[in-house]
ZAVEXLO-559469 format. One record per residue: x, y negated, z negated of N, C-alpha, C, CB in turn. Coordinates in steps of 0.1 Angstrom, whole numbers. Glycine has a CB too. Example, Ala and Ser with C-alpha at 12.3 -4.5 7.8 and 13.67 -1.06 7.14 Angstrom:
BEGIN
   npx   npy   npz  capx  capy  capz   cpx   cpy   cpz  cbpx  cbpy  cbpz
   132    57   -78   123    45   -78   132    33   -78   113    45   -90
   128    22   -71   137    11   -71   129     0   -79   141     6   -57
***
This chain:
BEGIN
   npx   npy   npz  capx  capy  capz   cpx   cpy   cpz  cbpx  cbpy  cbpz
  1326  -771  -985  1324  -786  -984  1334  -794  -978  1322  -792  -997
  1343  -790  -961  1347  -797  -954  1343  -800  -947  1352  -797  -951
  1325  -799  -946  1317  -805  -938  1312  -819  -943  1309  -796  -935
  1310  -824  -954  1315  -837  -954  1322  -845  -962  1307  -842  -953
  1327  -853  -957  1337  -869  -958  1333  -877  -961  1343  -876  -948
  1334  -879  -979  1333  -896  -981  1345  -905  -985  1323  -900  -994
  1344  -911  -980  1353  -921  -986  1344  -931  -990  1363  -927  -976
  1357  -934 -1001  1355  -948 -1010  1357  -963 -1005  1365  -946 -1021
  1353  -977 -1008  1354  -991 -1002  1353  -989  -988  1367 -1000 -1005
  1343  -985  -982  1348  -978  -967  1337  -990  -961  1344  -955  -962
  1327  -992  -966  1319 -1006  -965  1306 -1000  -955  1330 -1022  -956
  1307  -986  -960  1295  -980  -952  1287  -977  -965  1298  -966  -940
  1277  -977  -961  1263  -969  -978  1266  -948  -980  1233  -971  -969
  1266  -945  -991  1276  -930  -990  1265  -922  -980  1280  -919 -1010
  1253  -923  -983  1245  -921  -977  1241  -917  -958  1242  -929  -983
  1246  -929  -952  1247  -929  -936  1263  -923  -936  1244  -948  -927
  1269  -920  -944  1283  -913  -940  1284  -895  -943  1296  -922  -951
  1277  -891  -957  1267  -878  -953  1258  -877  -940  1257  -877  -963
  1252  -887  -937  1242  -881  -922  1257  -882  -910  1224  -895  -915
  1271  -891  -903  1277  -889  -898  1286  -878  -901  1280  -897  -897
  1293  -874  -912  1296  -863  -916  1289  -849  -908  1293  -865  -932
  1276  -851  -908  1269  -839  -907  1271  -842  -888  1251  -837  -916
  1268  -850  -886  1266  -855  -871  1282  -849  -859  1264  -879  -872
  1292  -856  -875  1305  -853  -861  1307  -836  -871  1326  -871  -861
  1298  -825  -876  1303  -813  -877  1301  -807  -865  1299  -806  -887
  1287  -809  -865  1275  -804  -850  1287  -812  -840  1252  -815  -848
  1291  -822  -836  1297  -821  -824  1306  -812  -821  1301  -831  -822
  1318  -814  -838  1326  -803  -829  1325  -788  -831  1340  -805  -829
  1312  -780  -836  1311  -773  -827  1310  -764  -845  1323  -772  -814
  1315  -775  -858  1317  -769  -871  1300  -761  -874  1322  -782  -883
  1288  -766  -870  1279  -768  -874  1269  -761  -865  1278  -781  -877
  1264  -749  -863  1255  -746  -853  1244  -741  -863  1261  -735  -841
  1229  -743  -847  1218  -737  -855  1212  -725  -865  1213  -735  -848
  1206  -734  -870  1206  -718  -882  1217  -717  -901  1219  -702  -867
  1231  -728  -894  1239  -729  -907  1236  -733  -915  1248  -733  -909
  1231  -733  -929  1237  -738  -941  1239  -748  -947  1244  -736  -942
  1236  -758  -952  1244  -773  -954  1249  -769  -966  1235  -788  -956
  1257  -776  -975  1261  -777  -991  1251  -781  -995  1271  -786  -996
  1249  -773 -1005  1238  -779 -1016  1230  -795 -1023  1244  -775 -1025
  1220  -802 -1025  1226  -810 -1029  1234  -817 -1044  1219  -814 -1026
  1234  -804 -1049  1237  -800 -1065  1254  -797 -1061  1227  -783 -1072
  1259  -796 -1052  1274  -793 -1046  1282  -807 -1041  1272  -783 -1034
  1270  -818 -1034  1276  -826 -1027  1277  -836 -1039  1268  -830 -1014
  1270  -841 -1049  1269  -849 -1057  1283  -846 -1066  1254  -848 -1064
  1284  -826 -1068  1292  -831 -1080  1308  -835 -1074  1293  -817 -1091
  1308  -826 -1064  1323  -824 -1052  1327  -848 -1046  1314  -808 -1028
  1311  -852 -1047  1317  -867 -1043  1313  -880 -1057  1306  -873 -1024
  1311  -873 -1063  1306  -878 -1078  1290  -887 -1071  1321  -892 -1088
  1286  -881 -1065  1274  -892 -1063  1261  -890 -1068  1273  -895 -1050
  1253  -895 -1065  1235  -896 -1071  1223  -881 -1066  1227  -913 -1060
  1220  -880 -1072  1208  -871 -1061  1203  -879 -1054  1196  -863 -1066
  1204  -888 -1057  1187  -899 -1048  1197  -898 -1031  1182  -929 -1058
  1213  -899 -1035  1215  -904 -1023  1222  -891 -1015  1225  -918 -1025
  1220  -879 -1018  1225  -869 -1010  1210  -867 -1003  1232  -856 -1018
  1197  -875 -1012  1181  -866 -1008  1180  -876  -996  1164  -866 -1024
  1182  -891  -999  1184  -902  -986  1190  -895  -971  1195  -914  -992
  1204  -891  -976  1208  -884  -965  1203  -873  -958  1217  -882  -968
  1201  -865  -961  1189  -853  -961  1183  -854  -958  1182  -848  -968
  1171  -861  -962  1158  -867  -958  1156  -876  -946  1154  -874  -968
  1165  -884  -945  1167  -893  -929  1172  -882  -920  1181  -908  -929
  1182  -871  -918  1181  -856  -917  1173  -851  -910  1179  -849  -927
  1161  -851  -921  1149  -837  -919  1142  -849  -909  1136  -829  -937
  1144  -856  -909  1128  -865  -906  1135  -872  -888  1125  -884  -923
  1150  -865  -889  1149  -870  -871  1152  -857  -864  1163  -883  -864
  1147  -844  -872  1144  -829  -869  1161  -823  -865  1130  -827  -854
  1168  -830  -873  1181  -817  -875  1180  -812  -878  1190  -814  -878
  1176  -815  -895  1177  -804  -903  1163  -797  -905  1185  -808  -915
  1160  -786  -913  1152  -787  -922  1152  -777  -929  1142  -790  -918
  1139  -782  -944  1144  -779  -961  1141  -762  -957  1132  -788  -978
  1141  -752  -968  1136  -741  -978  1137  -740  -992  1142  -731  -975
  1122  -744  -994  1119  -744 -1007  1127  -734 -1012  1106  -742 -1010
  1135  -737 -1027  1141  -727 -1032  1158  -719 -1028  1132  -720 -1030
  1160  -725 -1014  1174  -715 -1009  1184  -737 -1004  1168  -696  -984
  1175  -739  -999  1183  -750  -988  1176  -761  -978  1190  -740  -976
  1192  -768  -971  1188  -771  -957  1198  -767  -952  1184  -785  -954
  1190  -762  -935  1198  -754  -928  1199  -767  -911  1191  -735  -928
  1205  -757  -903  1207  -767  -892  1196  -764  -885  1220  -768  -884
  1182  -777  -879  1172  -768  -871  1176  -776  -855  1151  -770  -878
  1185  -785  -856  1186  -790  -841  1194  -798  -839  1176  -796  -835
  1209  -792  -828  1216  -799  -826  1221  -811  -822  1217  -795  -825
  1208  -815  -812  1199  -828  -808  1205  -840  -810  1186  -829  -814
  1222  -841  -814  1220  -853  -831  1222  -868  -819  1242  -853  -849
  1214  -868  -806  1213  -882  -799  1198  -882  -803  1219  -883  -782
  1191  -875  -804  1179  -882  -812  1179  -893  -822  1172  -873  -818
  1175  -905  -818  1180  -911  -835  1168  -918  -840  1194  -924  -835
  1150  -911  -830  1141  -918  -841  1129  -908  -836  1139  -937  -840
  1121  -896  -843  1116  -890  -840  1094  -899  -840  1123  -876  -849
  1089  -897  -833  1080  -902  -833  1067  -891  -837  1080  -909  -820
  1053  -895  -852  1039  -881  -849  1033  -896  -842  1025  -872  -868
  1032  -895  -827  1017  -900  -824  1005  -891  -825  1016  -903  -810
   993  -897  -833   983  -891  -833   972  -896  -828   982  -889  -842
   968  -894  -816   951  -900  -813   941  -892  -813   948  -906  -800
   927  -896  -811   914  -891  -812   910  -879  -803   905  -901  -811
   911  -885  -786   910  -874  -780   920  -883  -767   893  -866  -778
   919  -870  -765   931  -875  -747   917  -875  -735   949  -856  -740
   921  -886  -730   911  -893  -717   922  -899  -708   898  -907  -723
   918  -900  -700   922  -910  -688   926  -924  -698   906  -912  -673
   916  -931  -710   919  -942  -717   936  -944  -724   909  -942  -728
   934  -930  -728   947  -925  -736   959  -923  -727   945  -912  -744
   956  -912  -718   972  -914  -711   974  -921  -704   977  -905  -704
   968  -932  -701   974  -945  -698   987  -950  -707   963  -955  -701
   978  -954  -723   988  -956  -734  1000  -948  -738   981  -955  -744
   995  -933  -737  1008  -924  -734  1023  -928  -730  1004  -915  -723
  1017  -929  -718  1030  -929  -709  1028  -941  -705  1031  -918  -697
  1027  -953  -706  1038  -966  -712  1048  -965  -722  1030  -976  -718
  1038  -960  -733  1049  -958  -747  1060  -951  -745  1043  -950  -761
  1057  -936  -734  1070  -932  -737  1076  -944  -728  1073  -915  -733
  1075  -946  -714  1080  -952  -703  1092  -965  -715  1065  -960  -691
  1082  -968  -722  1092  -984  -730  1099  -978  -739  1084  -999  -740
  1098  -966  -745  1105  -960  -753  1116  -957  -756  1103  -953  -753
  1125  -951  -749  1134  -951  -746  1138  -937  -745  1139  -958  -753
  1148  -929  -742  1152  -917  -746  1157  -911  -756  1158  -916  -741
  1163  -920  -762  1165  -914  -778  1159  -915  -791  1174  -917  -782
  1146  -914  -783  1132  -914  -790  1126  -902  -789  1123  -925  -785
  1124  -892  -800  1118  -880  -792  1100  -882  -798  1129  -862  -797
  1087  -880  -792  1079  -885  -795  1075  -865  -792  1073  -900  -787
  1061  -871  -807  1055  -857  -801  1038  -863  -806  1063  -840  -811
  1031  -849  -795  1021  -866  -794  1008  -853  -802  1017  -877  -769
  1000  -854  -809   989  -846  -816   975  -851  -815   991  -845  -830
   967  -838  -811   949  -846  -814   941  -840  -824   937  -845  -801
   926  -853  -827   921  -842  -839   913  -845  -837   923  -840  -853
   906  -852  -820   895  -845  -819   883  -854  -825   896  -831  -826
   881  -864  -836   876  -871  -842   873  -856  -855   864  -879  -833
   875  -850  -857   877  -840  -863   883  -842  -876   882  -832  -856
   875  -846  -889   880  -854  -906   892  -842  -909   863  -853  -922
   891  -830  -909   898  -816  -919   907  -816  -905   887  -798  -925
   905  -812  -892   921  -817  -889   922  -825  -886   930  -813  -881
   925  -838  -888   928  -858  -891   942  -852  -904   906  -873  -902
   931  -850  -915   938  -845  -927   955  -835  -928   926  -835  -932
   947  -822  -922   957  -818  -924   971  -814  -912   952  -808  -931
   970  -826  -902   982  -832  -890   986  -841  -900   976  -839  -872
   982  -848  -905   989  -861  -919   998  -852  -924   979  -868  -934
   993  -845  -928   997  -830  -948  1013  -826  -938   979  -805  -952
  1005  -818  -926  1015  -809  -925  1029  -815  -917  1008  -796  -919
  1028  -829  -914  1042  -838  -906  1045  -848  -920  1036  -849  -888
  1039  -850  -929  1047  -861  -936  1059  -855  -943  1039  -869  -946
  1069  -865  -942  1083  -867  -938  1089  -860  -931  1090  -867  -946
  1081  -855  -921  1096  -848  -908  1094  -857  -895  1094  -825  -901
  1088  -873  -898  1092  -874  -885  1102  -895  -895  1072  -874  -869
  1104  -902  -883  1110  -915  -890  1099  -917  -888  1122  -924  -888
  1090  -926  -879  1076  -930  -873  1064  -925  -870  1078  -933  -866
  1053  -930  -873  1042  -918  -877  1032  -931  -873  1043  -909  -898
  1028  -929  -856  1014  -941  -848  1000  -929  -854  1016  -942  -822
   996  -940  -852   983  -939  -861   967  -938  -850   983  -955  -872
   956  -931  -846   951  -941  -841   934  -937  -849   955  -942  -823
   934  -940  -862   921  -935  -867   909  -936  -869   921  -933  -873
   903  -943  -858   887  -942  -850   885  -953  -863   873  -922  -848
   868  -947  -859   858  -949  -881   866  -940  -885   837  -942  -888
   871  -929  -880   871  -922  -894   866  -924  -909   882  -920  -897
   860  -911  -916   858  -913  -927   867  -911  -937   849  -910  -929
   876  -916  -949   884  -913  -955   899  -919  -946   881  -899  -957
   901  -922  -936   918  -926  -928   927  -928  -935   921  -940  -920
   921  -938  -941   932  -946  -946   936  -940  -964   927  -964  -945
   928  -935  -969   930  -925  -982   946  -915  -976   911  -911  -984
   941  -912  -963   949  -900  -960   966  -903  -956   940  -894  -947
   964  -915  -946   973  -923  -942   982  -925  -952   968  -932  -938
   975  -932  -963   984  -938  -972   995  -932  -984   976  -946  -977
   989  -918  -973  1006  -908  -986  1017  -905  -975  1001  -886  -996
  1017  -914  -967  1026  -918  -949  1037  -932  -962  1008  -932  -929
  1048  -927  -954  1060  -936  -960  1052  -951  -954  1079  -931  -952
  1052  -961  -962  1046  -971  -961  1053  -974  -945  1049  -982  -974
  1066  -981  -950  1074  -987  -935  1074  -982  -924  1085  -988  -936
  1068  -967  -924  1065  -957  -912  1052  -959  -907  1066  -943  -916
  1045  -964  -911  1030  -965  -902  1029  -977  -895  1016  -964  -911
  1027  -972  -880  1014  -980  -871  1005  -974  -872  1014  -980  -857
   995  -984  -869   981  -984  -864   977  -990  -847   974  -993  -875
   967  -976  -843   963  -980  -822   953  -985  -825   960  -966  -808
   953  -990  -818   936  -991  -808   923  -994  -819   931  -972  -798
   925  -994  -832   908  -999  -837   921  -989  -855   885  -986  -824
   919 -1006  -860   919 -1008  -875   909 -1014  -882   930 -1015  -879
   907 -1017  -891   897 -1016  -907   907 -1022  -916   893  -998  -913
   898 -1027  -924   898 -1038  -932   913 -1028  -944   877 -1042  -941
   909 -1019  -945   917 -1002  -955   929 -1004  -945   907  -979  -953
   932 -1010  -938   943 -1006  -928   953 -1021  -924   934  -998  -912
   945 -1026  -929   957 -1043  -922   965 -1045  -930   950 -1060  -920
   965 -1044  -939   985 -1042  -943   989 -1036  -937   992 -1035  -955
   993 -1023  -928  1003 -1021  -912   998 -1024  -906  1010 -1010  -905
  1017 -1024  -899  1013 -1034  -885  1003 -1021  -874  1033 -1039  -874
   999 -1030  -866   990 -1026  -856   991 -1035  -840   976 -1026  -865
   982 -1022  -828   983 -1032  -817   972 -1029  -813   993 -1031  -807
   962 -1033  -815   941 -1029  -817   937 -1043  -807   930 -1033  -841
   926 -1033  -805   913 -1041  -802   908 -1049  -809   904 -1034  -799
   900 -1060  -812   886 -1060  -815   878 -1059  -811   881 -1066  -818
   871 -1048  -809   860 -1050  -802   846 -1058  -811   857 -1036  -798
   841 -1057  -823   833 -1071  -824   835 -1088  -812   837 -1076  -841
   845 -1083  -815   847 -1103  -811   853 -1101  -786   874 -1115  -831
   860 -1084  -781   856 -1086  -775   846 -1084  -766   860 -1087  -777
   838 -1076  -771   820 -1071  -763   811 -1086  -762   808 -1058  -777
   816 -1092  -773   812 -1106  -775   813 -1116  -766   817 -1112  -785
   823 -1116  -766   833 -1126  -751   827 -1123  -739   850 -1121  -748
   825 -1112  -734   830 -1108  -728   813 -1109  -723   839 -1098  -731
   809 -1106  -725   790 -1109  -722   791 -1123  -725   775 -1101  -734
   794 -1136  -728   789 -1148  -726   794 -1153  -716   790 -1155  -735
   805 -1146  -709   809 -1142  -701   803 -1144  -686   811 -1132  -706
   799 -1134  -688   789 -1128  -680   773 -1133  -686   792 -1110  -680
   770 -1146  -690   756 -1147  -694   749 -1150  -679   753 -1161  -707
   750 -1156  -672   749 -1166  -662   742 -1150  -653   767 -1176  -655
   747 -1143  -654   739 -1133  -647   734 -1127  -655   745 -1123  -638
   733 -1123  -667   725 -1117  -673   712 -1122  -676   730 -1115  -682
   714 -1134  -676   703 -1145  -675   693 -1139  -662   711 -1161  -671
   692 -1137  -659   686 -1130  -648   674 -1115  -647   698 -1127  -641
   680 -1108  -660   673 -1097  -663   662 -1101  -679   687 -1084  -666
   658 -1092  -680   645 -1090  -693   651 -1088  -700   634 -1081  -694
   659 -1077  -705   663 -1067  -716   678 -1063  -716   655 -1053  -715
   681 -1060  -727   698 -1058  -729   696 -1041  -739   709 -1076  -742
   701 -1033  -732   700 -1016  -741   710 -1014  -738   690 -1002  -739
   721 -1015  -750   727  -999  -753   730  -989  -756   730  -996  -756
   737  -984  -749   738  -965  -754   742  -969  -758   742  -952  -752
   745  -960  -770   752  -960  -781   753  -947  -795   747  -974  -785
   758  -937  -784   755  -927  -798   759  -925  -807   754  -917  -799
   771  -932  -813   771  -939  -826   783  -923  -832   749  -943  -835
   791  -915  -820   798  -905  -827   816  -912  -825   793  -887  -818
   819  -914  -816   832  -914  -814   831  -933  -807   838  -898  -802
   822  -936  -798   825  -947  -799   829  -955  -816   814  -953  -790
   836  -967  -815   838  -977  -822   824  -985  -829   846  -984  -814
   819  -989  -838   810  -998  -844   811 -1006  -837   810 -1002  -855
   824 -1019  -844   824 -1029  -835   814 -1031  -821   836 -1030  -833
   816 -1021  -819   807 -1026  -802   795 -1029  -802   807 -1015  -788
   785 -1025  -813   775 -1025  -819   773 -1036  -826   774 -1015  -824
   782 -1038  -833   780 -1054  -837   782 -1060  -832   783 -1059  -846
   790 -1067  -825   789 -1076  -815   782 -1076  -805   797 -1078  -811
   775 -1064  -804   768 -1062  -794   750 -1070  -796   770 -1046  -791
   746 -1073  -810   742 -1074  -813   740 -1086  -817   744 -1068  -816
   753 -1094  -824   757 -1107  -828   751 -1117  -812   779 -1108  -831
   755 -1107  -801   753 -1121  -784   740 -1121  -786   757 -1117  -763
   729 -1103  -789   715 -1108  -782   716 -1113  -800   699 -1094  -772
   711 -1115  -805   709 -1123  -817   707 -1137  -815   721 -1123  -825
   722 -1140  -812   733 -1159  -804   722 -1167  -794   754 -1155  -788
   719 -1155  -784   714 -1157  -773   699 -1163  -773   715 -1145  -765
   695 -1151  -781   681 -1144  -779   674 -1138  -772   675 -1148  -779
   682 -1126  -764   680 -1116  -752   673 -1104  -764   698 -1111  -743
   663 -1101  -757   659 -1092  -759   663 -1080  -757   652 -1092  -757
   666 -1071  -771   680 -1064  -771   674 -1046  -777   694 -1074  -782
   680 -1040  -772   677 -1025  -779   694 -1015  -782   664 -1014  -764
   693 -1009  -795   699  -998  -795   698  -982  -793   701  -999  -804
   702  -974  -781   690  -966  -775   708  -954  -783   681  -968  -752
   706  -941  -787   716  -933  -790   717  -916  -778   712  -931  -806
   706  -918  -766   706  -910  -757   701  -916  -742   700  -899  -762
   701  -915  -732   697  -920  -723   685  -904  -717   711  -928  -714
   691  -895  -720   687  -881  -709   675  -886  -706   687  -863  -715
   656  -887  -709   655  -887  -708   646  -898  -703   659  -880  -710
   645  -910  -706   640  -923  -705   643  -928  -689   646  -933  -717
   640  -934  -680   633  -939  -670   641  -958  -675   611  -934  -673
   646  -954  -664   655  -971  -654   644  -981  -653   661  -969  -633
   639  -995  -660   629 -1001  -655   633 -1012  -648   621 -1003  -664
   627 -1021  -643   633 -1032  -635   638 -1045  -640   623 -1036  -626
   644 -1051  -642   650 -1062  -652   660 -1055  -665   636 -1070  -659
   662 -1042  -663   671 -1034  -678   685 -1038  -674   670 -1013  -681
   694 -1041  -683   706 -1042  -689   714 -1032  -691   705 -1048  -699
   721 -1025  -691   730 -1007  -700   736 -1016  -702   738  -989  -691
   749 -1015  -709   760 -1017  -717   760 -1006  -722   760 -1026  -725
   775  -992  -715   770  -979  -716   789  -978  -716   758  -971  -702
   796  -976  -733   802  -971  -733   809  -953  -733   801  -976  -738
   797  -949  -728   811  -940  -729   801  -932  -712   815  -925  -750
   812  -928  -707   811  -924  -690   802  -915  -686   823  -918  -684
   798  -899  -691   787  -895  -688   775  -901  -690   786  -885  -692
   771  -909  -697   762  -919  -697   756  -928  -691   765  -924  -703
   768  -929  -681   771  -942  -669   766  -931  -656   792  -949  -667
   766  -923  -657   766  -912  -644   747  -909  -645   781  -892  -649
   745  -898  -661   733  -905  -658   720  -914  -656   734  -904  -659
   724  -928  -654   720  -940  -656   718  -940  -641   730  -951  -663
   732  -939  -632   733  -940  -615   722  -928  -609   751  -934  -609
   724  -919  -618   714  -906  -605   706  -906  -615   720  -887  -598
   692  -910  -625   681  -917  -622   677  -927  -617   676  -918  -629
   683  -937  -622   681  -949  -610   678  -945  -597   694  -959  -607
   688  -932  -591   683  -933  -575   678  -924  -572   691  -935  -565
   673  -918  -584   660  -905  -586   642  -919  -579   660  -898  -614
   650  -925  -590   643  -939  -590   638  -945  -578   652  -948  -594
   644  -950  -573   648  -956  -561   650  -972  -555   639  -950  -553
   655  -973  -572   664  -987  -577   677  -986  -569   668  -987  -595
   678 -1005  -567   684 -1004  -570   696 -1013  -573   682  -998  -566
   706 -1004  -574   717 -1011  -593   720 -1031  -588   746  -998  -595
   722 -1035  -597   724 -1048  -591   713 -1059  -590   730 -1047  -578
   704 -1057  -580   695 -1060  -579   677 -1053  -588   697 -1058  -566
   678 -1050  -591   666 -1039  -604   670 -1042  -613   666 -1022  -607
   682 -1036  -615   687 -1034  -628   703 -1040  -623   684 -1016  -635
   707 -1032  -644   718 -1041  -641   732 -1027  -653   714 -1064  -651
   744 -1033  -648   752 -1025  -659   765 -1027  -660   751 -1012  -657
   767 -1029  -674   781 -1029  -675   786 -1014  -683   786 -1044  -683
   799 -1013  -674   807  -998  -685   814 -1008  -695   822  -984  -676
   819 -1000  -700   834  -999  -711   845  -989  -706   830  -993  -730
   858  -998  -705   866  -992  -706   870  -988  -687   861  -983  -717
   880  -993  -680   886  -997  -668   890  -982  -656   902 -1006  -675
   881  -977  -651   889  -966  -642   886  -974  -629   883  -946  -642
   902  -962  -619   901  -968  -606   883  -963  -599   916  -962  -595
   879  -951  -605   863  -953  -594   860  -959  -596   852  -949  -592
   851  -969  -611   848  -981  -614   848  -989  -601   857  -987  -626
   861  -991  -595   861 -1000  -586   852  -997  -574   873 -1003  -584
   850  -987  -571   844  -988  -562   832  -981  -561   850  -988  -555
   829  -971  -574   810  -965  -573   799  -972  -572   804  -959  -585
   796  -975  -565   786  -984  -564   785  -993  -556   784  -988  -574
   798  -997  -552   803 -1006  -547   808 -1014  -561   792 -1013  -536
   811 -1011  -571   817 -1011  -581   806 -1018  -597   831 -1018  -577
   814 -1010  -605   807 -1008  -619   815 -1023  -625   811  -990  -629
   807 -1028  -626   809 -1042  -643   812 -1039  -652   797 -1048  -650
   832 -1041  -663   836 -1029  -669   842 -1044  -679   848 -1016  -659
   843 -1040  -693   851 -1041  -704   856 -1037  -706   852 -1041  -711
   872 -1045  -702   882 -1033  -709   888 -1038  -711   888 -1023  -706
   905 -1033  -721   915 -1037  -724   922 -1032  -719   917 -1037  -733
   938 -1033  -714   946 -1027  -706   954 -1020  -715   953 -1034  -696
   950 -1006  -714   954  -999  -717   971  -995  -723   949  -995  -708
   977  -999  -704   993  -997  -707  1003 -1009  -713   998  -994  -694
   997 -1018  -711  1001 -1034  -722   993 -1027  -731   996 -1052  -719
   991 -1023  -739   987 -1013  -755  1005 -1004  -760   971  -994  -750
  1004  -994  -750  1011  -990  -752  1025  -993  -754  1007  -986  -749
  1030 -1008  -737  1044 -1007  -740  1045 -1022  -758  1054 -1013  -720
  1032 -1026  -758  1038 -1034  -770  1040 -1027  -778  1033 -1044  -776
  1033 -1016  -779  1035 -1010  -800  1053 -1002  -795  1016  -989  -808
  1050 -1000  -778  1071  -994  -786  1080 -1001  -785  1081  -981  -781
  1080 -1012  -779  1084 -1025  -785  1082 -1030  -798  1078 -1035  -778
  1073 -1027  -800  1074 -1030  -818  1082 -1019  -828  1056 -1029  -826
  1077 -1009  -826  1087  -998  -833  1104  -998  -830  1082  -982  -828
  1108 -1002  -818  1119 -1007  -813  1125 -1017  -818  1118 -1010  -802
  1121 -1027  -820  1121 -1040  -829  1125 -1038  -843  1108 -1047  -829
  1115 -1029  -845  1113 -1027  -870  1108 -1042  -870  1137 -1025  -888
  1100 -1051  -859  1084 -1060  -864  1076 -1054  -866  1076 -1067  -856
  1070 -1066  -873  1056 -1052  -885  1046 -1068  -877  1057 -1048  -917
  1039 -1062  -875  1027 -1081  -864  1017 -1071  -856  1040 -1097  -846
  1007 -1079  -866   996 -1073  -864   990 -1075  -848   987 -1078  -875
   983 -1070  -838   987 -1079  -826   972 -1077  -819  1002 -1074  -817
   963 -1081  -819   950 -1083  -807   956 -1078  -794   946 -1101  -805
   949 -1063  -786   949 -1064  -774   940 -1062  -767   956 -1058  -770
   939 -1076  -759   923 -1085  -754   923 -1080  -744   920 -1102  -753
   906 -1080  -747   894 -1076  -735   892 -1087  -728   878 -1072  -741
   890 -1082  -714   882 -1087  -700   871 -1079  -701   890 -1084  -683
   863 -1093  -687   851 -1088  -685   853 -1089  -666   837 -1098  -694
   854 -1074  -662   862 -1068  -647   844 -1074  -637   866 -1042  -649
   842 -1085  -637   833 -1087  -628   824 -1080  -616   837 -1095  -624
   816 -1074  -615   814 -1064  -601   796 -1062  -590   818 -1047  -609
   796 -1057  -588   785 -1050  -580   773 -1053  -592   789 -1031  -576
   774 -1044  -599   765 -1037  -610   755 -1045  -618   774 -1032  -621
   766 -1062  -621   754 -1069  -629   750 -1079  -616   759 -1078  -645
***
């Protein structure tokens, strides 16, 4: 029991004194990786503490990755890296250029005292649930990209409510959690309004919307715009065998479809920005130069990562819309 030291009337909560005692013992080499801590009951009896107080201390050390529990046996030292004050569970839907920008920006702004572990579920509900269930209680913060995944809210609600943050896309069921997200219906609507003078020269707007990974809000905002401004429109799930017609504008969330449309138009000897138009989604460096520039609707992904990092560090609970804009180029 010489590992734990508790002083009354010190003005420091007892659970924090337990944490400090373990950290001090690690620093002094009195505890090393694999060593067993005193049981909860022993600490309670030795210092006349409640089980809740001791468990609060051990749970905090567990979340920071310093200790781990073996059911029926006790708590053991997992890591002697006590400089890590926060451990962040970062769950992304997939890895692409945009998500990489968010991740790198988040790491750049979160600081060296925070350990960040990133996971991917690739739009698989079973993987999503398993990753959350397996890591529940093992981190101090949970940052989740839920997309439009079915039952995402019910699974997220099992996590500690004050430690959850939502990133990129939220929903009515998740609005109680702090978030940094895009407002997809509003963003695409506002972008199309901004480009309306260009769109007016075309006959029909076509959105290629597979509906698997793309946020449903994109489709909602597109249809609202077409309805409000009386644009002939169509939503298709795939492009593959379609012919590009003169006077059409394609709104394309997926870059694979973007390539297909451009390749098809070249075989038909159509001129982009004259015979037909394209609006892509999510900015990349290549879109600045491909076909003399692709018009794009995009948010600032680096800013999204930066804002989330600052929110986690400050402890503020906010719901922030990371605004998008229309980047006008030759394709329209």
